[in-house]
C-alpha positions as semicolon CSV with decimal commas, in nm:
position;residue;x (nm);y (nm);z (nm)
1;M;9,994;-9,951;-1,755
2;A;9,812;-9,856;-1,441
3;E;9,540;-10,092;-1,339
4;Q;9,189;-9,943;-1,375
5;K;8,970;-9,971;-1,074
6;N;8,619;-10,110;-1,100
7;P;8,375;-9,862;-0,941
8;L;8,144;-10,143;-0,847
9;T;8,412;-10,330;-0,650
10;T;8,629;-10,041;-0,539
11;P;8,495;-9,874;-0,224
12;S;8,468;-9,500;-0,194
13;P;8,748;-9,323;-0,010
14;N;8,502;-9,183;0,241
15;A;8,329;-9,513;0,294
16;D;8,366;-9,675;0,633
17;T;8,528;-10,005;0,546
18;T;8,643;-10,273;0,784
19;I;8,850;-10,563;0,664
20;V;8,722;-10,884;0,804
21;P;8,945;-11,184;0,780
22;P;8,808;-11,486;0,600
23;G;8,636;-11,731;0,827
24;S;8,555;-11,469;1,085
25;P;8,218;-11,512;1,248
26;H;8,138;-11,150;1,157
27;T;8,184;-11,205;0,782
28;H;7,810;-11,221;0,710
29;S;7,676;-10,921;0,899
30;E;7,298;-10,875;0,902
31;Q;7,145;-10,572;0,725
32;P;6,915;-10,350;0,929
33;S;6,554;-10,455;0,901
34;G;6,313;-10,248;0,691
35;G;6,578;-10,120;0,441
36;H;6,639;-9,795;0,626
37;G;7,009;-9,825;0,650
38;G;7,095;-9,544;0,390
39;A;6,980;-9,183;0,314
40;F;6,710;-9,091;0,052
41;P;6,887;-9,119;-0,290
42;P;6,811;-8,765;-0,418
43;F;6,959;-8,623;-0,099
44;E;7,285;-8,810;-0,123
45;S;7,568;-8,565;-0,184
46;H;7,768;-8,782;-0,419
47;T;7,467;-8,791;-0,669
48;F;7,400;-8,415;-0,683
49;L;7,608;-8,359;-0,996
50;S;7,438;-8,634;-1,195
51;Q;7,097;-8,517;-1,076
52;L;7,174;-8,159;-1,186
53;I;7,295;-8,287;-1,524
54;W;6,979;-8,493;-1,577
55;L;6,764;-8,198;-1,462
56;A;6,937;-7,969;-1,711
57;L;6,896;-8,227;-1,988
58;A;6,527;-8,277;-1,907
59;F;6,464;-7,902;-1,891
60;G;6,649;-7,847;-2,217
61;L;6,454;-8,126;-2,387
62;L;6,125;-7,989;-2,250
63;Y;6,218;-7,637;-2,363
64;Y;6,313;-7,766;-2,708
65;L;5,984;-7,956;-2,742
66;M;5,781;-7,658;-2,622
67;S;5,961;-7,408;-2,847
68;K;5,966;-7,629;-3,157
69;V;5,638;-7,820;-3,132
70;A;5,384;-7,697;-2,877
71;L;5,437;-7,322;-2,890
72;P;5,433;-7,297;-3,275
73;R;5,109;-7,495;-3,282
74;I;4,952;-7,274;-3,017
75;E;5,077;-6,964;-3,200
76;A;4,937;-7,096;-3,529
77;I;4,601;-7,172;-3,366
78;L;4,586;-6,826;-3,206
79;G;4,693;-6,659;-3,531
80;D;4,432;-6,853;-3,729
81;R;4,164;-6,763;-3,476
82;A;4,268;-6,396;-3,482
83;G;4,262;-6,400;-3,865
84;R;3,916;-6,551;-3,870
85;L;3,792;-6,301;-3,614
86;S;3,940;-6,016;-3,817
87;A;3,784;-6,155;-4,136
88;D;3,446;-6,195;-3,963
89;L;3,466;-5,840;-3,830
90;G;3,557;-5,710;-4,176
91;E;3,272;-5,904;-4,334
92;A;3,030;-5,774;-4,070
93;Q;3,149;-5,417;-4,130
94;R;3,113;-5,464;-4,508
95;M;2,762;-5,602;-4,469
96;K;2,671;-5,314;-4,236
97;T;2,806;-5,064;-4,489
98;E;2,608;-5,232;-4,768
99;A;2,294;-5,236;-4,552
100;D;2,336;-4,865;-4,472
101;A;2,388;-4,788;-4,840
102;A;2,083;-4,995;-4,936
103;G;1,874;-4,817;-4,671
104;A;1,989;-4,476;-4,793
105;A;1,915;-4,573;-5,156
106;Y;1,569;-4,701;-5,054
107;E;1,490;-4,379;-4,867
108;K;1,612;-4,174;-5,164
109;S;1,400;-4,380;-5,406
110;L;1,102;-4,344;-5,174
111;R;1,144;-3,966;-5,159
112;E;1,182;-3,948;-5,538
113;A;0,872;-4,165;-5,585
114;Q;0,672;-3,947;-5,347
115;A;0,787;-3,631;-5,523
116;K;0,708;-3,785;-5,863
117;A;0,364;-3,896;-5,742
118;Q;0,291;-3,548;-5,609
119;A;0,405;-3,394;-5,937
120;I;0,187;-3,636;-6,136
121;A;-0,112;-3,562;-5,909
122;Q;-0,060;-3,188;-5,944
123;E;-0,023;-3,219;-6,320
124;T;-0,340;-3,428;-6,335
125;R;-0,529;-3,173;-6,128
126;N;-0,404;-2,892;-6,349
127;S;-0,495;-3,086;-6,664
128;L;-0,843;-3,167;-6,533
129;S;-0,893;-2,808;-6,422
130;A;-0,783;-2,675;-6,762
131;E;-1,006;-2,927;-6,940
132;A;-1,300;-2,836;-6,718
133;D;-1,239;-2,465;-6,783
134;A;-1,224;-2,529;-7,159
135;K;-1,547;-2,727;-7,149
136;R;-1,713;-2,462;-6,935
137;K;-1,608;-2,188;-7,174
138;T;-1,730;-2,393;-7,471
139;L;-2,065;-2,452;-7,303
140;E;-2,092;-2,085;-7,214
141;A;-2,016;-1,986;-7,573
142;E;-2,277;-2,232;-7,704
143;L;-2,532;-2,107;-7,451
144;N;-2,457;-1,748;-7,545
145;Q;-2,500;-1,833;-7,913
146;R;-2,826;-2,011;-7,842
147;L;-2,948;-1,721;-7,628
148;A;-2,855;-1,475;-7,899
149;A;-3,030;-1,688;-8,163
150;S;-3,335;-1,721;-7,937
151;E;-3,346;-1,347;-7,873
152;A;-3,314;-1,279;-8,245
153;T;-3,593;-1,526;-8,319
154;I;-3,809;-1,371;-8,049
155;R;-3,749;-1,022;-8,186
156;A;-3,823;-1,135;-8,541
157;R;-4,141;-1,308;-8,434
158;T;-4,238;-1,010;-8,221
159;T;-4,188;-0,778;-8,515
160;E;-4,380;-1,014;-8,737
161;A;-4,657;-1,041;-8,481
162;M;-4,669;-0,667;-8,440
163;G;-4,699;-0,631;-8,819
164;N;-4,980;-0,879;-8,825
165;V;-5,150;-0,697;-8,537
166;R;-5,125;-0,365;-8,727
167;A;-5,269;-0,525;-9,040
168;I;-5,547;-0,690;-8,838
169;A;-5,614;-0,366;-8,654
170;G;-5,628;-0,174;-8,984
171;E;-5,865;-0,423;-9,140
172;T;-6,085;-0,425;-8,828
173;A;-6,092;-0,044;-8,809
174;S;-6,169;-0,019;-9,182
175;A;-6,454;-0,267;-9,146
176;I;-6,596;-0,083;-8,845
177;V;-6,578;0,257;-9,019
178;E;-6,729;0,113;-9,334
179;R;-7,014;-0,045;-9,139
180;L;-7,077;0,275;-8,947
181;T;-7,046;0,521;-9,233
182;G;-7,117;0,300;-9,526
183;Q;-6,794;0,406;-9,694
184;A;-6,443;0,257;-9,670
185;P;-6,198;0,488;-9,495
186;D;-5,903;0,644;-9,671
187;P;-5,595;0,421;-9,623
188;A;-5,372;0,723;-9,554
189;S;-5,607;0,846;-9,284
190;L;-5,631;0,493;-9,142
191;N;-5,247;0,461;-9,125
192;R;-5,218;0,800;-8,953
193;A;-5,476;0,690;-8,698
194;L;-5,292;0,362;-8,635
195;D;-4,961;0,548;-8,597
196;A;-5,120;0,786;-8,348
197;A;-5,253;0,492;-8,142
198;P;-5,039;0,388;-7,840
199;A;-4,802;0,093;-7,904
200;V;-4,910;-0,243;-7,767
201;H;-4,631;-0,432;-7,574
């Protein structure tokens, strides 16, 4: 079997190696002061491949974590917020629609109440006017009856008074003629004389 080389003890082929015999005074060479003897590790050419591999692994791990953990949570938060906003907007639109419907129903009820109140007022005025007309006609009929009864009474009393006046006038004329002539006048002649006399109003 071929002997495996230890990478820690086997120098690189490109490394500048110098074999120093044992016991040589140059065996223990001093390192440069300040630790600036080599290049910056990320810029060393023989570590580029491992750095690229680690960069790819880190990027892949970061992408996996972002796509499986962070991004779904952010998407869920944004979706939940969008759902709540949509629900709030829908609720606001529903409440606005209900408020508009309630306002329209209130205005309609108000118009109906005003129309009903006007109809009731007009009906009341008509009823009061008809009642007043009926009472007026009743009073007029009663007054006419009373006037007619009064006129009839006046005519009857006038006729009666005129009859009494004729009788009184006949008795007075008979007494005067009897006193003047000493004889009572003939009733027929007395009635003709009273009829010929002008009527007293």
